[in-house]
C-alpha positions in Angstrom: 0.0 0.0 0.0 1.1 3.6 -0.8 1.0 6.1 2.0 -1.3 9.0 1.0 0.0 11.6 3.4 2.4 13.0 0.8 1.6 14.4 -2.7 2.0 12.4 -5.9 4.8 14.8 -7.0 7.0 13.4 -4.2 6.4 9.8 -5.3 8.4 7.8 -7.9 6.7 6.9 -11.2 6.3 3.3 -10.0 4.6 4.5 -6.8 2.3 6.9 -8.7 1.2 3.9 -10.9 0.7 1.8 -7.9 -1.4 4.5 -6.3 -3.5 4.8 -9.5 -4.2 1.1 -9.3 -5.3 1.4 -5.7 -7.6 4.3 -6.1 -9.0 4.4 -9.7 -11.7 1.7 -10.0 -13.7 2.1 -13.2 -15.4 -1.2 -13.0 -16.9 -0.1 -9.6 -17.7 3.4 -10.8 -15.1 5.1 -8.6 -13.1 7.8 -10.2 -11.0 10.1 -7.9 -11.2 13.9 -8.3 -7.4 14.3 -8.2 -7.3 12.9 -11.8 -8.5 16.3 -13.0 -6.3 18.4 -10.7 -2.9 16.8 -10.2 0.1 17.9 -12.3 1.8 14.6 -11.9 -1.1 12.7 -13.4 -1.2 15.2 -16.2 2.5 14.8 -17.0 2.2 11.0 -16.9 -0.8 11.2 -19.3 1.4 13.0 -21.8 4.0 10.2 -21.7 1.6 7.2 -21.4 -1.4 8.3 -23.4 -0.6 11.1 -25.9 2.8 9.9 -26.9 1.7 6.3 -27.3 -1.6 6.3 -29.1 -3.2 7.6 -32.2 -4.2 11.3 -32.1 -6.5 13.1 -34.6 -4.7 15.8 -36.6 -7.1 16.8 -39.5 -9.1 15.7 -42.5 -7.9 15.0 -46.0 -10.3 17.6 -47.5 -8.2 20.3 -45.7 -5.4 19.7 -48.1 -7.4 19.0 -51.3 -4.8 20.0 -54.0 -1.3 19.1 -54.8 1.1 21.3 -52.9 -1.4 22.1 -50.1 -0.1 22.0 -46.6 -1.3 22.7 -43.0 0.5 22.8 -39.7 -1.0 21.0 -36.8 -0.1 19.9 -33.3 0.5 16.3 -32.4 0.8 15.7 -28.6 2.5 19.0 -27.9 4.7 19.1 -31.0 4.2 21.0 -34.3 3.9 19.0 -37.5 3.5 19.8 -41.2 1.0 17.8 -43.2 1.5 18.0 -47.0 0.0 16.7 -50.2 2.8 16.1 -52.7 2.7 16.1 -56.5 1.8 12.5 -56.5 -1.3 13.2 -54.4 0.2 11.4 -51.4 -0.2 12.9 -47.9 2.7 13.1 -45.6 3.4 14.4 -42.1 6.7 15.7 -40.8 8.0 17.1 -37.5 8.1 20.9 -38.0 11.9 21.2 -37.3 14.7 21.9 -39.7 17.2 19.0 -39.5 20.1 21.4 -39.6 19.8 23.4 -36.4 16.3 22.7 -35.2 14.5 25.9 -36.3 10.7 25.7 -36.8 10.5 25.2 -40.5 7.0 26.5 -41.2 5.2 29.2 -39.3 2.0 29.5 -41.5 -1.2 27.7 -40.6 -1.8 26.6 -44.1 -1.0 27.3 -47.7 0.3 25.8 -51.0 4.0 25.3 -51.7 6.2 22.5 -52.9 9.3 23.7 -51.1 9.9 24.7 -47.5 12.8 27.0 -46.8 14.2 27.3 -43.2 14.1 31.0 -42.1 17.4 30.5 -40.1 20.0 29.2 -42.6 18.0 28.7 -45.7 18.0 24.9 -45.9 15.2 23.9 -48.3 13.0 20.8 -48.2 10.5 19.4 -50.7 7.0 18.6 -49.6 8.1 15.0 -49.6 10.5 15.8 -46.8 13.7 15.5 -48.8 16.5 18.0 -48.3 17.1 19.5 -51.7 19.0 22.8 -51.0 21.9 23.9 -48.8 23.2 27.4 -49.4 26.9 27.5 -50.6 27.2 23.8 -49.8 30.4 23.3 -51.8 32.1 26.1 -50.0 30.8 25.6 -46.5 30.7 21.8 -46.4 33.3 21.0 -49.0 30.6 19.3 -51.0 30.5 16.5 -48.4 27.2 17.0 -46.7 24.9 14.0 -47.2 21.5 15.5 -48.0 20.0 12.0 -48.1 20.4 11.6 -44.4 19.0 15.0 -43.5 15.4 14.7 -44.7 12.6 15.9 -42.4 11.6 13.5 -39.6 8.6 11.5 -40.9 5.6 11.3 -38.6 3.6 8.1 -38.7 0.3 9.2 -40.3 -2.7 7.0 -41.2 -6.2 7.8 -42.5 -9.7 6.3 -42.0 -12.5 7.6 -44.2 -10.5 10.9 -44.6 -9.8 11.3 -40.9 -6.1 11.7 -40.4 -4.4 10.4 -37.3 -0.8 10.6 -36.2 1.3 9.0 -33.6 4.9 9.3 -32.2 4.8 5.6 -31.3 6.6 3.6 -34.0 5.2 0.4 -32.4 1.6 1.5 -32.2 -0.9 -0.9 -33.7 -2.3 0.0 -37.1 -5.0 2.7 -37.0 -7.7 0.4 -38.2 -6.9 -2.0 -35.4 -6.9 0.7 -32.8 -10.3 1.9 -34.1 -11.6 -1.7 -34.2 -15.3 -2.2 -34.2 -15.8 1.6 -33.7 -15.3 2.0 -37.5 -18.8 0.8 -38.0 -20.0 4.1 -36.4 -17.4 6.3 -38.0 -18.7 5.1 -41.3 -22.0 6.7 -40.5 -20.3 9.8 -39.2 -17.9 10.6 -42.1 -18.1 7.6 -44.5 -21.8 7.9 -45.4 -20.9 10.1 -48.3 -17.9 12.1 -49.6 -17.5 14.6 -46.8 -15.6 17.9 -46.7 -14.6 20.4 -44.0 -16.4 23.8 -44.1 -13.9 26.6 -43.7 -11.1 26.6 -41.2 -11.5 24.8 -37.9 -12.8 27.0 -35.1 -10.5 27.3 -32.1 -11.1 28.5 -28.6 -9.6 28.0 -25.1 -11.5 26.6 -22.2 -10.2 26.5 -18.6 -10.8 22.8 -18.2 -9.0 19.5 -18.0 -9.3 17.7 -21.4 -10.8 14.6 -19.9 -14.0 16.5 -18.9 -14.7 17.1 -22.6 -14.1 13.5 -23.6 -16.1 12.2 -20.7 -19.0 14.4 -21.6 -19.1 13.2 -25.3 -18.3 9.6 -24.8 -21.5 8.9 -23.0 -23.2 11.7 -21.0 -26.7 12.3 -22.3 -28.0 12.5 -18.7 -26.9 16.2 -18.5 -28.9 17.3 -21.5 -32.3 17.6 -19.8 -30.7 20.0 -17.2 -27.7 21.7 -18.7 -29.4 22.1 -22.1 -32.9 22.4 -20.7 -33.5 25.4 -22.9 -33.5 23.2 -25.9 -37.0 22.0 -25.0 -38.2 25.5 -23.9 -37.2 26.8 -27.4 -39.3 24.1 -29.0 -36.3 22.6 -30.7 -37.1 19.1 -29.2 -40.4 17.7 -28.0 -39.5 17.5 -24.3 -36.6 17.6 -21.8 -36.2 13.8 -21.6 -35.8 13.3 -25.3 -32.1 12.6 -24.8 -32.9 9.3 -23.0 -34.2 7.4 -26.0 -31.8 5.5 -28.1 -28.7 3.4 -27.4 -25.4 3.8 -25.5 -22.6 1.7 -27.1 -18.9 1.2 -26.4 -16.2 -0.8 -28.0 -12.6 -1.8 -27.2 -9.8 0.8 -26.6 -12.1 3.3 -24.7 -14.3 4.4 -27.7 -18.0 5.1 -27.1 -21.1 6.9 -28.3 -24.7 7.7 -27.6 -27.0 7.1 -30.5 -30.4 8.8 -30.4 -33.3 7.1 -32.1 -36.0 7.0 -33.5 -36.4 10.0 -35.7 -39.7 10.2 -37.7 -38.0 12.7 -40.2 -35.0 12.2 -42.5 -32.7 15.0 -41.5 -30.1 14.5 -44.3 -30.2 15.6 -47.9 -32.9 13.6 -49.7 -30.8 13.9 -52.9 -28.0 11.8 -51.4 -29.9 8.7 -50.4 -28.4 6.7 -53.2 -24.9 7.8 -52.2 -25.6 6.8 -48.6 -26.8 3.4 -49.7 -23.7 2.8 -51.8 -21.4 3.6 -48.9 -23.2 2.0 -46.0 -24.4 -1.5 -45.3 -28.2 -2.0 -45.0 -28.0 -2.0 -41.2 -25.9 1.2 -41.2 -28.3 2.9 -43.6 -31.2 1.9 -41.4 -29.5 3.5 -38.4 -28.8 6.7 -40.4 -32.4 6.9 -41.6 -33.7 6.8 -38.1 -31.0 8.9 -36.5 -31.9 11.7 -34.1 -28.4 12.4 -33.0 -25.1 10.7 -32.5 -22.6 11.9 -29.9 -19.3 10.0 -29.2 -15.6 10.0 -28.6 -12.7 8.3 -30.2 -10.1 7.7 -27.4 -8.5 9.8 -26.1 -9.7 13.2 -27.2 -11.6 13.3 -30.5 -15.3 13.9 -30.0 -18.0 14.0 -32.7 -21.6 15.1 -33.0 -24.4 14.7 -35.5 -27.1 17.0 -34.2 -30.6 17.7 -35.5 -32.4 20.9 -34.9 -35.7 22.3 -36.1 -35.4 25.8 -37.5 -38.4 27.5 -38.9 -40.3 24.2 -39.1 -37.5 22.5 -41.0 -35.4 19.7 -39.5 -31.8 20.0 -40.4 -28.7 18.1 -39.3 -25.2 19.3 -38.8 -22.0 17.1 -38.4 -19.0 18.2 -36.4 -16.0 16.9 -34.7 -13.9 18.5 -32.0 -10.6 17.8 -30.3 -9.9 18.6 -26.7 -6.2 19.6 -27.0 -4.6 19.7 -23.6 -2.4 22.8 -23.1 -2.2 22.6 -19.4 -3.5 20.8 -16.4 -6.6 23.0 -16.2 -6.7 24.4 -19.8 -7.5 23.0 -23.2 -7.8 24.3 -26.7 -11.0 23.2 -28.3 -10.7 22.8 -32.1 -14.0 22.2 -33.9 -14.4 21.1 -37.5 -17.8 21.3 -39.3 -18.5 18.7 -42.1 -21.0 18.6 -44.9 -21.7 16.2 -47.7 -19.7 17.5 -50.7 -22.5 16.6 -53.1 -25.3 18.2 -51.0 -27.3 21.1 -52.5 -25.8 24.5 -51.7 -28.9 25.6 -49.9 -28.8 22.5 -47.6 -25.1 23.2 -46.8 -25.9 26.7 -45.8 -28.8 25.7 -43.6 -26.6 23.0 -42.0 -23.9 25.6 -41.3 -26.5 27.9 -39.7 -27.7 25.0 -37.5 -24.1 24.3 -36.4 -23.4 28.0 -35.6 -26.6 28.2 -33.6 -26.0 25.2 -31.5 -22.5 23.8 -31.1 -20.1 26.4 -32.5 -18.1 28.5 -30.0 -20.9 31.1 -29.9 -23.6 28.4 -29.9 -26.1 28.2 -27.1 -25.3 24.6 -26.2 -21.5 24.8 -26.5 -21.5 27.6 -23.9 -23.7 25.5 -21.6 -21.1 22.8 -21.7 -18.0 24.8 -21.3 -19.3 26.6 -18.2 -19.8 23.2 -16.6 -16.4 21.9 -17.8 -14.7 24.9 -16.2 -16.4 24.6 -12.8 -15.7 20.8 -12.6 -12.0 21.4 -13.3 -11.8 24.3 -10.8 -13.3 22.2 -8.0 -10.6 19.5 -8.6 -7.6 21.7 -8.3 -5.1 21.8 -5.4 -4.3 19.5 -2.5 -7.7 19.2 -0.9 -9.4 16.8 -3.3 -6.4 14.5 -3.0 -6.0 14.7 0.7 -9.8 14.2 1.4 -9.9 11.4 -1.1 -12.9 12.9 -3.0 -14.3 10.7 -5.7 -16.9 11.0 -8.5 -19.8 8.5 -8.7 -19.9 6.6 -12.0 -22.2 3.8 -10.9 -25.2 4.7 -13.1 -26.4 1.6 -15.0 -24.1 -0.9 -13.2 -27.2 -3.0 -12.5 -28.2 -3.2 -16.2 -27.5 -5.9 -18.7 -26.5 -5.2 -22.3 -29.1 -5.2 -25.0 -29.2 -6.3 -28.6 -28.2 -3.9 -31.3 -27.5 -4.2 -35.1 -24.0 -2.7 -34.8 -20.9 -4.0 -32.9 -19.9 -3.3 -29.4 -21.6 -3.5 -26.0 -25.0 -1.7 -26.2 -27.6 -0.6 -23.8 -31.2 0.2 -24.8 -31.3 3.8 -23.6 -28.6 6.5 -23.1 -28.9 7.1 -19.4 -26.0 5.0 -18.1 -22.3 5.5 -17.4 -21.0 2.3 -19.0 -19.1 4.3 -21.6 -17.3 6.4 -19.1 -16.3 3.3 -17.2 -15.0 1.8 -20.4 -13.1 5.1 -21.2 -11.4 5.1 -17.8 -10.7 1.4 -18.0 -8.6 1.8 -21.1 -7.1 5.0 -19.7 -5.9 3.0 -16.8 -4.5 0.3 -19.0 -2.3 2.8 -20.7 -1.4 4.7 -17.6 -0.3 1.7 -15.6 1.7 -0.2 -18.3 
């Protein structure tokens, strides 16, 4: 047993892991508050979770043309994502291999050559070093450019979603996603999808896990936190969020799937495209979909939301990443998606629906971020650790799984915390390896 009269920062890494094993009990629904407020846990997460697993970095439609590039962040480090002249997408560490200068400081653009602003070393968008100023004079013509290409970042794609990892030994992306791909197909594989505009970015004073926790399985809060949704007549009643299924799969992934929906809230013109891309069971789910909220472990959340505006039901599709930038601070990066072949008017209405509801200025996004901030604030400092304060994640422990057409462990309504327990179970597997 580990003595708890001293803070985690005074323990060795082995002792911290032992203490996590003693105090974090997802299967019993016991999650300590210190997980959201302790710097040692946060630092260990960076090493054990974010440097070891697959992290979302963007979508292929953000670099649609040859020569397009964008800079993104992968677990605390800047990377460059490029599309070369052969239409292949690459990712590189944003560091010149000469003296370590950040090679590219623009968010996005189009170029086939990146020139270091320090000494002028030039790299193709394939990562190859192709230019060294005065190399015959300064290096005697002996510099081996073939050994000084940009550091390749492992990058893989699923249905246009780009994920990167610093872990050379990580399992293939499709294995990591596993059965959860069935639901990602409905999210971004139902049709050819594209990102609308640049991703929206804003900072919330919250621990990143609160965002993932909320999206992986918490529909219970909707009738209270988002109570105005019923008062505005956008849904029939405050308990609408209970109906549907909660589903989780391996590796901490999970979602809440709201059904049934009497109206088809996607473009009617694309039904044939949906049927080509989805299995009959997947299309049946899409046809009856009211909403779909979930999280790809660790910090990529997604949402298909339906709202009624001026008597017209319209859906919007978005994903968001809870990027940790501190123990009690995260940058939220939100991408809105539309079907590329949808009518222009439908795309505009879907965008309006997104802006109204779950954009940074949306009424429901602000509901959530206020809650995220207060939860994080209450977990800070020594007191939650010393007093052994815990959160109750026991909702639905008495229930048995139900049958569902898709893979995973499913429950026949959305008011349970099975997904959060599954999230923290996998989090613990990584943290205590």
